[in-house]
All heavy atoms as an XYZ file, in Angstrom:
868
protein
N       8.484     22.823     -5.743
C       9.207     21.865     -4.920
C       8.229     21.132     -4.014
O       7.375     21.738     -3.393
C      10.262     22.590     -4.080
C      11.180     21.662     -3.328
C      12.265     22.417     -2.565
O      12.127     23.609     -2.303
N      13.324     21.748     -2.233
N       8.377     19.833     -3.945
C       7.499     19.022     -3.108
C       7.823     19.262     -1.643
O       8.985     19.270     -1.242
C       7.675     17.529     -3.464
C       6.899     16.664     -2.496
C       7.224     17.279     -4.898
N       6.794     19.455     -0.837
C       6.968     19.563      0.613
C       6.373     18.342      1.285
O       5.333     17.827      0.860
C       6.312     20.837      1.128
C       6.998     22.102      0.625
C       6.440     23.360      1.253
O       5.290     23.403      1.649
N       7.269     24.390      1.334
N       7.036     17.904      2.336
C       6.659     16.672      3.018
C       6.505     16.941      4.509
O       7.395     17.559      5.114
C       7.735     15.610      2.793
C       8.129     15.408      1.322
C       9.642     15.453      1.182
C       7.598     14.099      0.798
N       5.411     16.473      5.088
C       5.169     16.664      6.515
C       4.824     15.317      7.136
O       3.753     14.753      6.886
C       4.035     17.668      6.772
C       3.814     17.824      8.273
C       4.364     19.013      6.133
N       5.757     14.829      7.957
C       5.570     13.545      8.626
C       4.962     13.739     10.015
O       5.227     14.755     10.667
C       6.921     12.817      8.767
C       7.640     12.557      7.464
C       8.629     13.654      7.075
O       8.570     14.761      7.669
O       9.466     13.423      6.187
N       4.210     12.748     10.465
C       3.624     12.794     11.802
C       3.316     11.371     12.259
O       3.399     10.422     11.477
C       2.347     13.629     11.801
O       1.364     13.032     10.966
N       2.981     11.261     13.544
C       2.556      9.984     14.079
C       3.567      9.264     14.947
O       3.268      8.204     15.507
N       4.766      9.817     15.062
C       5.769      9.184     15.895
C       5.457      9.329     17.378
O       4.486      9.982     17.762
N       6.302      8.709     18.197
C       6.120      8.794     19.634
C       6.931      7.748     20.356
O       7.788      7.080     19.766
N       6.631      7.615     21.633
C       7.290      6.623     22.483
C       6.387      5.398     22.591
O       5.196      5.529     22.919
C       7.559      7.212     23.866
C       8.097      6.262     24.934
C       9.474      5.747     24.539
C       8.148      6.963     26.280
N       6.937      4.243     22.316
C       6.158      3.012     22.363
C       6.994      1.908     22.998
O       8.228      1.909     22.878
C       5.695      2.616     20.940
C       6.873      2.338     20.029
C       4.727      1.446     20.969
N       6.339      1.006     23.679
C       7.048     -0.110     24.315
C       7.403     -1.175     23.273
O       6.737     -1.276     22.234
C       6.181     -0.724     25.402
C       5.964      0.180     26.599
C       5.213     -0.521     27.720
O       4.551     -1.524     27.508
N       5.335      0.021     28.926
N       8.432     -1.950     23.549
C       8.765     -3.054     22.631
C       7.556     -3.944     22.395
O       6.816     -4.264     23.328
C       9.877     -3.796     23.378
C      10.513     -2.750     24.223
C       9.401     -1.840     24.658
N       7.359     -4.317     21.143
C       6.198     -5.104     20.770
C       4.989     -4.286     20.369
O       3.998     -4.840     19.864
N       5.067     -2.992     20.572
C       3.950     -2.117     20.264
C       3.872     -1.722     18.801
O       4.678     -2.180     17.970
N       2.912     -0.865     18.502
C       2.658     -0.442     17.120
C       2.511      1.069     17.036
O       2.122      1.723     18.009
C       1.368     -1.087     16.597
O       1.449     -2.493     16.590
N       2.822      1.585     15.866
C       2.593      2.985     15.540
C       2.221      3.083     14.075
O       2.626      2.243     13.258
C       3.848      3.835     15.790
C       4.196      4.251     17.207
C       5.549      4.954     17.225
C       3.128      5.134     17.817
N       1.507      4.119     13.744
C       1.183      4.401     12.350
C       1.660      5.808     12.006
O       1.186      6.780     12.598
C      -0.316      4.294     12.094
C      -0.701      4.406     10.622
C      -2.177      4.643     10.463
N      -2.633      4.421      9.093
C      -3.743      4.952      8.596
N      -4.485      5.747      9.353
N      -4.101      4.697      7.348
N       2.573      5.881     11.080
C       3.098      7.155     10.632
C       2.342      7.633      9.399
O       1.878      6.817      8.591
C       4.586      7.038     10.301
C       5.491      6.445     11.377
C       6.943      6.483     10.909
C       5.326      7.161     12.696
N       2.251      8.957      9.271
C       1.612      9.560      8.108
C       2.551     10.588      7.492
O       3.352     11.203      8.198
C       0.308     10.247      8.500
O      -0.608      9.346      9.070
N       2.417     10.772      6.207
C       3.208     11.788      5.510
C       2.319     12.429      4.457
O       1.863     11.746      3.524
C       4.438     11.172      4.875
S       5.373     12.311      3.817
N       2.105     13.723      4.617
C       1.321     14.474      3.646
C       2.275     15.148      2.674
O       3.245     15.796      3.088
C       0.430     15.509      4.341
C      -0.349     16.306      3.301
C      -0.523     14.832      5.308
N       1.984     15.000      1.399
C       2.873     15.487      0.344
C       2.170     16.591     -0.438
O       1.069     16.382     -0.960
C       3.269     14.342     -0.598
C       4.294     14.814     -1.622
C       3.806     13.157      0.195
N       2.815     17.751     -0.515
C       2.200     18.875     -1.215
C       2.593     18.846     -2.688
O       3.651     19.354     -3.069
C       2.626     20.197     -0.588
O       4.012     20.371     -0.742
N       1.751     18.242     -3.478
C       1.959     18.181     -4.921
C       0.629     17.821     -5.570
O      -0.191     17.141     -4.978
C       3.021     17.132     -5.300
O       3.093     17.032     -6.732
C       2.658     15.759     -4.741
N       0.458     18.281     -6.795
C      -0.775     17.970     -7.505
C      -0.686     16.658     -8.278
O      -1.678     16.219     -8.865
C      -1.108     19.116     -8.470
O      -0.060     19.266     -9.413
N       0.496     16.065     -8.255
C       0.700     14.832     -9.022
C       1.186     13.702     -8.129
O       2.001     12.869     -8.534
C       1.664     15.058    -10.197
C       2.987     15.665     -9.716
C       1.026     15.942    -11.259
C       4.049     15.734    -10.788
N       0.670     13.670     -6.911
C       1.108     12.663     -5.938
C       0.957     11.251     -6.484
O       1.809     10.397     -6.254
C       0.290     12.810     -4.648
C       0.571     11.751     -3.626
C       1.709     11.806     -2.844
C      -0.325     10.699     -3.423
C       1.977     10.828     -1.887
C      -0.077      9.721     -2.472
C       1.078      9.787     -1.691
N      -0.117     10.996     -7.195
C      -0.437      9.629     -7.601
C       0.614      9.010     -8.517
O       0.726      7.786     -8.591
C      -1.806      9.581     -8.285
O      -1.792     10.357     -9.465
N       1.395      9.828     -9.193
C       2.379      9.262    -10.110
C       3.723      9.017     -9.450
O       4.609      8.385    -10.042
C       2.579     10.145    -11.354
C       3.350     11.422    -11.005
C       1.255     10.448    -12.025
C       3.795     12.196    -12.230
N       3.875      9.520     -8.223
C       5.159      9.392     -7.544
C       5.334      8.017     -6.911
O       4.402      7.464     -6.327
C       5.316     10.434     -6.437
C       5.739     11.801     -6.912
C       4.939     12.915     -6.679
C       6.947     11.993     -7.569
C       5.333     14.175     -7.098
C       7.343     13.242     -7.984
C       6.536     14.335     -7.754
O       6.920     15.577     -8.167
N       6.534      7.514     -7.018
C       6.946      6.404     -6.174
C       7.358      7.026     -4.842
O       8.124      7.989     -4.824
C       8.112      5.655     -6.802
C       8.541      4.414     -6.053
C       9.505      3.564     -6.872
O       9.470      3.633     -8.115
O      10.304      2.836     -6.253
N       6.834      6.488     -3.735
C       7.080      7.085     -2.423
C       7.826      6.101     -1.542
O       7.640      4.877     -1.626
C       5.762      7.448     -1.750
C       4.983      8.555     -2.424
S       5.898     10.130     -2.479
C       6.214     10.422     -0.735
N       8.649      6.658     -0.682
C       9.413      5.812      0.223
C       9.416      6.340      1.637
O       9.211      7.531      1.874
N       9.621      5.445      2.571
C       9.900      5.786      3.962
C      11.361      5.457      4.238
O      11.883      4.424      3.768
C       9.008      5.012      4.924
C       7.631      5.573      5.057
C       6.498      5.166      4.410
C       7.227      6.666      5.898
N       5.423      5.928      4.785
C       5.844      6.854      5.713
C       7.899      7.499      6.806
C       5.112      7.836      6.382
C       7.190      8.471      7.463
C       5.808      8.637      7.251
N      11.984      6.332      5.005
C      13.377      6.181      5.364
C      13.495      6.415      6.870
O      12.585      6.949      7.490
C      14.246      7.215      4.642
C      14.128      7.199      3.139
C      13.040      7.771      2.496
C      15.122      6.618      2.352
C      12.935      7.762      1.114
C      15.032      6.618      0.964
C      13.932      7.186      0.360
O      13.834      7.180     -1.007
N      14.627      6.058      7.425
C      14.846      6.346      8.840
C      16.322      6.589      9.107
O      17.181      6.074      8.397
C      14.328      5.227      9.729
C      15.066      3.910      9.599
C      14.381      2.831     10.437
N      15.080      1.552     10.376
C      14.616      0.432     10.928
N      13.437      0.453     11.582
N      15.302     -0.683     10.837
N      16.578      7.389     10.155
C      17.940      7.629     10.590
C      18.008      7.345     12.076
O      17.421      8.060     12.894
C      18.361      9.061     10.303
C      19.759      9.388     10.822
C      20.158     10.794     10.478
N      20.474     10.894      9.054
C      20.539     12.041      8.400
N      20.297     13.169      9.021
N      20.848     12.056      7.124
N      18.710      6.284     12.407
C      18.911      5.923     13.810
C      20.050      6.762     14.390
O      20.901      7.262     13.644
C      19.227      4.438     13.922
N      20.090      6.916     15.712
C      21.155      7.700     16.339
C      22.544      7.213     15.927
O      22.840      6.015     16.017
C      20.914      7.492     17.827
C      19.458      7.198     17.932
C      19.121      6.418     16.694
N      23.368      8.120     15.428
C      24.734      7.779     15.057
C      24.885      7.025     13.755
O      25.984      6.573     13.420
N      23.799      6.880     13.002
C      23.859      6.124     11.750
C      23.378      6.967     10.577
O      22.755      8.004     10.759
C      23.011      4.853     11.867
C      23.527      3.866     12.901
C      22.756      2.567     12.847
C      23.314      1.553     13.834
N      22.576      0.264     13.785
N      23.659      6.489      9.393
C      23.183      7.175      8.202
C      21.716      6.826      7.933
O      21.208      5.801      8.399
C      24.034      6.771      6.991
C      25.469      7.286      7.046
C      26.226      7.012      5.758
O      25.901      6.066      5.022
N      27.236      7.817      5.463
N      21.087      7.691      7.184
C      19.694      7.439      6.806
C      19.626      6.183      5.938
O      20.466      5.986      5.062
C      19.134      8.637      6.071
C      17.661      8.526      5.704
C      17.061      9.893      5.405
N      17.919     10.681      4.549
C      17.988     12.014      4.597
N      17.266     12.682      5.459
N      18.779     12.660      3.764
N      18.619      5.361      6.177
C      18.452      4.136      5.402
C      17.025      4.038      4.881
O      16.082      4.536      5.492
C      18.774      2.902      6.260
C      17.843      2.687      7.430
C      18.116      1.390      8.177
O      18.953      0.588      7.737
O      17.458      1.182      9.226
N      16.895      3.363      3.768
C      15.586      3.139      3.169
C      14.854      2.051      3.942
O      15.459      1.063      4.373
C      15.775      2.732      1.713
C      14.531      2.198      1.087
C      13.452      2.911      0.669
C      14.241      0.830      0.818
N      12.496      2.061      0.148
C      12.961      0.784      0.229
C      14.939     -0.367      1.023
C      12.369     -0.413     -0.161
C      14.350     -1.555      0.628
C      13.073     -1.567      0.047
N      13.537      2.218      4.103
C      12.727      1.281      4.879
C      11.676      0.595      4.015
O      11.522     -0.626      4.066
C      12.039      2.009      6.053
C      11.071      1.090      6.772
C      13.081      2.558      7.027
N      10.939      1.393      3.229
C       9.823      0.821      2.476
C       9.545      1.685      1.254
O       9.874      2.867      1.221
C       8.576      0.723      3.340
N       8.882      1.056      0.269
C       8.593      1.743     -0.983
C       7.191      1.395     -1.469
O       6.764      0.246     -1.336
C       9.618      1.336     -2.044
C       9.359      1.869     -3.432
C      10.472      1.469     -4.368
N      10.611      0.025     -4.474
C      11.633     -0.571     -5.065
N      12.617      0.159     -5.564
N      11.692     -1.881     -5.130
N       6.522      2.395     -2.042
C       5.212      2.197     -2.654
C       5.243      2.812     -4.042
O       5.480      4.011     -4.189
C       4.122      2.865     -1.810
O       2.883      2.883     -2.506
N       5.000      2.006     -5.054
C       5.023      2.531     -6.414
C       3.654      3.107     -6.789
O       2.656      2.847     -6.127
C       5.391      1.437     -7.426
O       4.295      0.510     -7.523
C       6.646      0.689     -6.994
N       3.639      3.855     -7.862
C       2.377      4.424     -8.333
C       1.401      3.321     -8.759
O       0.188      3.511     -8.729
C       2.627      5.383     -9.496
O       3.268      4.698    -10.563
N       1.935      2.177     -9.110
C       1.093      1.057     -9.525
C       0.593      0.195     -8.386
O      -0.159     -0.758     -8.604
N       1.019      0.534     -7.157
C       0.522     -0.190     -5.996
C       1.447     -1.262     -5.464
O       1.145     -1.913     -4.466
N       2.592     -1.455     -6.108
C       3.549     -2.438     -5.585
C       4.272     -1.888     -4.366
O       4.416     -0.677     -4.223
C       4.570     -2.797     -6.663
O       3.949     -3.359     -7.788
N       4.693     -2.791     -3.501
C       5.423     -2.394     -2.304
C       6.674     -3.242     -2.154
O       6.765     -4.357     -2.688
C       4.559     -2.536     -1.042
O       4.131     -3.902     -0.918
C       3.329     -1.638     -1.110
N       7.618     -2.701     -1.413
C       8.871     -3.396     -1.151
C       9.397     -2.915      0.188
O       9.139     -1.769      0.582
C       9.878     -3.122     -2.269
C      11.052     -4.081     -2.246
O      10.961     -5.122     -1.559
O      12.068     -3.799     -2.902
N      10.155     -3.785      0.878
C      10.604     -3.472      2.228
C      12.054     -3.881      2.437
O      12.537     -4.857      1.849
C       9.730     -4.212      3.247
C       8.269     -3.869      3.148
C       7.410     -4.611      2.343
C       7.751     -2.783      3.843
C       6.073     -4.291      2.233
C       6.409     -2.450      3.749
C       5.575     -3.206      2.940
O       4.250     -2.874      2.839
N      12.708     -3.151      3.310
C      14.020     -3.565      3.765
C      13.858     -4.856      4.563
O      12.841     -5.072      5.227
C      14.648     -2.479      4.626
N      14.868     -5.698      4.508
C      14.783     -6.988      5.203
C      14.533     -6.810      6.699
O      13.873     -7.639      7.328
C      16.066     -7.777      4.986
C      16.171     -8.338      3.573
O      15.157     -8.551      2.907
N      17.388     -8.558      3.108
N      15.055     -5.738      7.259
C      14.951     -5.531      8.702
C      13.527     -5.261      9.168
O      13.228     -5.409     10.361
C      15.852     -4.373      9.129
O      15.500     -3.184      8.453
N      12.637     -4.878      8.252
C      11.263     -4.548      8.647
C      10.228     -5.428      7.949
O       9.031     -5.341      8.256
C      10.936     -3.071      8.370
C      11.970     -2.168      9.032
C      10.823     -2.782      6.886
N      10.662     -6.281      7.048
C       9.741     -7.104      6.279
C       8.915     -7.993      7.207
O       9.449     -8.626      8.114
C      10.536     -7.945      5.281
C       9.720     -8.562      4.165
C      10.627     -9.168      3.117
C      11.445     -8.120      2.397
N      12.267     -8.695      1.299
N       7.618     -7.992      6.995
C       6.716     -8.779      7.830
C       6.198     -8.028      9.044
O       5.271     -8.497      9.709
N       6.799     -6.866      9.344
C       6.365     -6.081     10.505
C       5.783     -4.728     10.097
O       4.900     -4.203     10.766
C       7.546     -5.847     11.454
C       8.164     -7.128     11.992
C       9.210     -6.818     13.063
N      10.334     -6.033     12.542
C      10.696     -4.837     13.029
N      10.016     -4.287     14.026
N      11.739     -4.186     12.502
N       6.328     -4.155      9.038
C       5.891     -2.832      8.585
C       5.072     -2.971      7.306
O       5.327     -3.856      6.475
C       7.091     -1.935      8.289
C       7.874     -1.492      9.489
C       7.680     -2.041     10.739
C       8.822     -0.486      9.360
C       8.411     -1.627     11.842
C       9.560     -0.046     10.448
C       9.366     -0.621     11.686
N       4.104     -2.066      7.140
C       3.287     -2.028      5.926
C       3.164     -0.598      5.436
O       2.731      0.276      6.194
C       1.891     -2.595      6.184
O       2.000     -3.941      6.679
C       1.077     -2.613      4.897
N       3.543     -0.375      4.193
C       3.399      0.943      3.576
C       2.105      0.952      2.771
O       1.750     -0.045      2.129
C       4.618      1.289      2.695
C       4.542      2.724      2.200
C       4.758      0.303      1.533
C       5.812      3.208      1.489
N       1.403      2.069      2.826
C       0.184      2.233      2.041
C       0.058      3.704      1.657
O       0.790      4.553      2.171
C      -1.044      1.754      2.814
O      -1.214      2.512      3.997
N      -0.879      3.981      0.767
C      -1.038      5.363      0.332
C      -2.501      5.641      0.011
O      -3.253      4.740     -0.346
C      -0.150      5.633     -0.889
C      -0.496      4.788     -2.105
C       0.636      4.835     -3.130
N       0.799      6.159     -3.705
C       1.886      6.562     -4.366
N       2.907      5.739     -4.519
N       1.956      7.784     -4.878
N      -2.869      6.901      0.171
C      -4.195      7.385     -0.198
C      -3.973      8.531     -1.179
O      -3.670      9.652     -0.768
C      -4.956      7.836      1.047
C      -6.393      8.243      0.733
O      -6.676      8.626     -0.417
O      -7.221      8.203      1.660
N      -4.106      8.244     -2.455
C      -3.826      9.267     -3.461
C      -4.796     10.438     -3.378
O      -4.454     11.564     -3.731
C      -3.855      8.658     -4.856
C      -2.675      7.727     -5.110
O      -1.630      7.857     -4.473
N      -2.845      6.790     -6.021
N      -6.006     10.187     -2.896
C      -6.978     11.268     -2.755
C      -6.608     12.254     -1.660
O      -7.048     13.409     -1.686
N      -5.780     11.800     -0.717
C      -5.359     12.656      0.392
C      -3.880     13.029      0.290
O      -3.343     13.641      1.221
C      -5.612     11.952      1.723
C      -7.081     11.715      2.026
C      -7.258     11.061      3.392
C      -8.737     10.869      3.709
N      -8.936     10.236      5.037
N      -3.237     12.665     -0.810
C      -1.800     12.954     -0.965
C      -1.004     12.472      0.245
O      -0.089     13.162      0.725
C      -1.559     14.462     -1.164
C      -1.809     14.905     -2.576
O      -2.521     14.249     -3.328
N      -1.228     16.026     -2.959
N      -1.333     11.306      0.740
C      -0.739     10.827      1.984
C      -0.198      9.409      1.821
O      -0.855      8.565      1.207
C      -1.768     10.860      3.126
O      -2.255     12.194      3.279
C      -1.149     10.404      4.437
N       0.964      9.188      2.384
C       1.537      7.847      2.458
C       1.677      7.480      3.939
O       1.992      8.338      4.772
C       2.894      7.774      1.717
C       3.915      8.737      2.292
C       3.408      6.348      1.672
N       1.408      6.229      4.253
C       1.394      5.754      5.638
C       2.441      4.667      5.833
O       2.854      3.998      4.891
C       0.020      5.177      5.981
C      -1.128      6.114      5.778
C      -1.897      6.065      4.616
C      -1.462      7.062      6.749
C      -2.958      6.925      4.417
C      -2.522      7.929      6.564
C      -3.272      7.861      5.401
O      -4.317      8.719      5.212
N       2.828      4.506      7.084
C       3.685      3.383      7.454
C       3.137      2.789      8.749
O       3.244      3.411      9.813
C       5.142      3.811      7.636
C       6.123      2.662      7.861
C       6.246      1.807      6.589
C       7.499      3.181      8.268
N       2.534      1.628      8.638
C       2.057      0.900      9.817
C       3.212      0.053     10.331
O       3.764     -0.772      9.593
C       0.869      0.012      9.448
C       0.360     -0.840     10.596
C      -0.258     -0.022     11.712
O      -1.020      0.900     11.448
N       0.061     -0.364     12.954
N       3.573      0.269     11.581
C       4.708     -0.424     12.173
C       4.240     -1.274     13.346
O       3.690     -0.748     14.316
C       5.757      0.586     12.639
C       6.183      1.566     11.555
S       7.539      2.633     12.066
C       6.761      3.530     13.411
N       4.427     -2.562     13.244
C       4.042     -3.498     14.291
C       5.280     -4.204     14.849
O       6.352     -4.193     14.245
C       3.068     -4.528     13.730
C       1.784     -3.910     13.210
O       1.305     -2.903     13.722
N       1.219     -4.519     12.184
N       5.102     -4.818     15.990
C       6.183     -5.589     16.626
C       7.467     -4.774     16.709
O       8.558     -5.248     16.374
C       6.430     -6.898     15.859
O       5.273     -7.683     15.803
N       7.334     -3.561     17.160
C       8.486     -2.662     17.214
C       9.506     -3.134     18.253
O       9.144     -3.707     19.295
C       8.030     -1.247     17.533
C       7.320     -0.530     16.367
C       6.516      0.658     16.870
C       8.344     -0.076     15.336
N      10.770     -2.886     17.943
C      11.837     -3.194     18.887
C      12.803     -2.019     18.949
O      12.682     -1.054     18.184
C      12.542     -4.498     18.497
C      13.158     -4.444     17.109
O      14.023     -3.608     16.840
N      12.708     -5.317     16.220
N      13.749     -2.093     19.844
C      14.654     -0.973     20.104
C      15.425     -0.557     18.852
O      15.773      0.614     18.682
C      15.618     -1.323     21.229
N      15.698     -1.505     17.974
C      16.447     -1.183     16.751
C      15.639     -0.326     15.784
O      16.192      0.215     14.829
C      16.891     -2.470     16.054
C      17.940     -3.258     16.832
C      18.377     -4.501     16.070
C      19.438     -5.278     16.834
N      19.873     -6.495     16.100
N      14.343     -0.207     16.019
C      13.505      0.639     15.172
C      13.516      2.096     15.623
O      12.928      2.949     14.957
C      12.059      0.117     15.175
C      11.937     -1.277     14.595
O      12.568     -1.543     13.541
O      11.212     -2.100     15.188
N      14.154      2.385     16.734
C      14.249      3.759     17.219
C      15.017      4.607     16.211
O      16.158      4.293     15.864
C      14.951      3.802     18.583
O      14.135      3.148     19.552
C      15.206      5.235     19.028
N      14.374      5.669     15.740
C      14.971      6.498     14.698
C      14.038      7.667     14.403
O      12.899      7.699     14.865
C      15.184      5.689     13.418
N      14.548      8.602     13.629
C      13.688      9.618     13.023
C      13.256      9.073     11.664
O      14.108      8.646     10.867
C      14.412     10.959     12.860
C      14.882     11.481     14.214
C      13.493     11.977     12.193
C      15.747     12.724     14.128
N      11.974      9.088     11.421
C      11.422      8.533     10.185
C      11.033      9.666      9.236
O      10.397     10.638      9.651
C      10.216      7.648     10.489
C      10.605      6.311     11.058
C      11.086      6.204     12.358
C      10.521      5.151     10.287
C      11.477      4.969     12.875
C      10.898      3.917     10.798
C      11.373      3.839     12.090
O      11.759      2.610     12.609
N      11.406      9.480      7.984
C      11.139     10.461      6.941
C      10.432      9.790      5.763
O      10.655      8.612      5.490
C      12.445     11.057      6.405
C      13.360     11.675      7.413
C      14.283     10.909      8.116
C      13.330     13.046      7.648
C      15.145     11.487      9.041
C      14.199     13.632      8.567
C      15.090     12.838      9.254
O      15.952     13.423     10.164
N       9.669     10.566      5.043
C       9.170     10.081      3.762
C       9.762     10.956      2.656
O      10.236     12.063      2.916
C       7.653     10.103      3.700
S       6.941     11.740      3.584
N       9.765     10.425      1.460
C      10.200     11.217      0.317
C       9.798     10.500     -0.961
O       9.423      9.323     -0.931
C      11.715     11.439      0.329
C      12.097     12.773     -0.296
O      11.504     13.210     -1.285
N      13.062     13.442      0.304
N       9.878     11.223     -2.046
C       9.691     10.594     -3.344
C      10.906      9.718     -3.642
O      11.963      9.849     -3.012
C       9.547     11.652     -4.441
O      10.704     12.489     -4.423
C       8.310     12.506     -4.202
N      10.760      8.829     -4.587
C      11.874      8.000     -5.035
C      12.061      8.240     -6.534
O      11.133      7.948     -7.299
C      11.616      6.505     -4.772
C      11.527      6.237     -3.261
C      12.731      5.662     -5.386
C      11.173      4.798     -2.915
N      13.192      8.766     -6.984
C      14.290      9.251     -6.160
C      13.879     10.493     -5.369
O      12.885     11.137     -5.707
C      15.373      9.585     -7.192
C      14.617      9.876     -8.441
C      13.429      8.958     -8.421
N      14.625     10.805     -4.314
C      14.219     11.923     -3.473
C      14.314     13.224     -4.253
O      15.124     13.360     -5.171
C      15.033     11.973     -2.181
C      16.467     12.417     -2.379
O      16.696     13.622     -2.623
O      17.357     11.548     -2.301
N      13.488     14.172     -3.873
C      13.396     15.419     -4.634
C      14.377     16.463     -4.144
O      14.292     17.623     -4.536
C      11.958     15.964     -4.586
C      11.596     16.509     -3.217
O      11.587     17.716     -2.997
N      11.311     15.644     -2.265
N      15.320     16.068     -3.280
C      16.363     16.979     -2.840
C      16.019     17.746     -1.592
O      16.867     18.422     -1.021
N      14.785     17.636     -1.144
C      14.364     18.347      0.059
C      13.684     17.349      0.977
O      12.894     16.518      0.517
C      13.397     19.476     -0.301
O      12.918     20.113      0.862
N      13.998     17.440      2.264
C      13.456     16.514      3.247
C      12.640     17.269      4.280
O      12.917     18.412      4.607
C      14.585     15.753      3.940
C      15.327     14.840      3.027
C      16.335     15.190      2.169
C      15.117     13.442      2.853
N      16.759     14.085      1.474
C      16.035     12.999      1.881
C      14.251     12.508      3.426
C      16.111     11.654      1.464
C      14.320     11.181      3.014
C      15.235     10.769      2.042
N      11.613     16.608      4.799
C      10.845     17.173      5.884
C      11.600     17.047      7.197
O      12.743     16.591      7.237
N      10.959     17.430      8.278
C      11.606     17.361      9.585
C      11.589     15.964     10.182
O      12.320     15.681     11.124
C      10.931     18.325     10.560
C       9.471     17.994     10.845
C       8.849     19.005     11.791
O       9.418     20.049     12.089
N       7.645     18.708     12.256
N      10.779     15.095      9.609
C      10.713     13.732     10.115
C       9.857     13.635     11.363
O       9.376     14.634     11.906
N       9.672     12.416     11.826
C       8.930     12.167     13.057
C       9.692     11.139     13.885
O      10.132     10.100     13.368
C       7.485     11.712     12.752
O       6.752     11.603     13.974
C       7.423     10.405     11.994
N       9.878     11.450     15.150
C      10.703     10.618     16.026
C       9.920      9.410     16.532
O       8.810      9.550     17.047
C      11.190     11.435     17.232
C      11.954     10.646     18.271
C      13.331     10.213     17.786
O      14.099     11.032     17.293
N      13.659      8.939     17.965
N      10.523      8.248     16.385
C       9.976      7.005     16.939
C      10.981      6.473     17.950
O      12.152      6.248     17.608
C       9.721      5.966     15.841
C       9.332      4.621     16.449
C       8.640      6.446     14.888
N      10.524      6.293     19.171
C      11.373      5.757     20.225
C      10.725      4.514     20.799
O       9.578      4.562     21.253
C      11.598      6.783     21.341
O      12.169      7.972     20.791
C      12.533      6.229     22.415
N      11.444      3.415     20.748
C      10.945      2.146     21.273
C      11.727      1.824     22.532
O      12.934      1.556     22.481
C      11.087      1.014     20.247
C      10.451     -0.270     20.800
C      10.449      1.402     18.917
N      11.043      1.882     23.655
C      11.718      1.697     24.930
C      10.711      1.302     25.994
O       9.555      1.721     25.953
C      12.424      2.985     25.346
O      12.990      2.858     26.641
N      11.174      0.497     26.945
C      10.313      0.126     28.067
C      10.539      1.067     29.233
O       9.895      0.934     30.274
C      10.586     -1.323     28.476
O      11.960     -1.501     28.776
């Protein structure tokens, strides 16, 4: 079973930036399509960004132009660079394979507030 460990969250002011990391315990990371998701307070988890094994990326409209997903296959790690953060980005952020492997990590909390 794939294990996922997210990190890099924190408290940031509106307009600020954060870089999230997710380490994936698998020997075949490079073939996985990976995604970032988030769950805002009182809302369901939503998809944020996707990175395919071939290097293509895709983003939810709400983050397009502000967030960048990347991956380092040598480190089994997927990243999410988040710029121009606003209060609506406040959420717990998770990574997972696409489709998800049925198990989720604990996520990392991102709070955007002045």
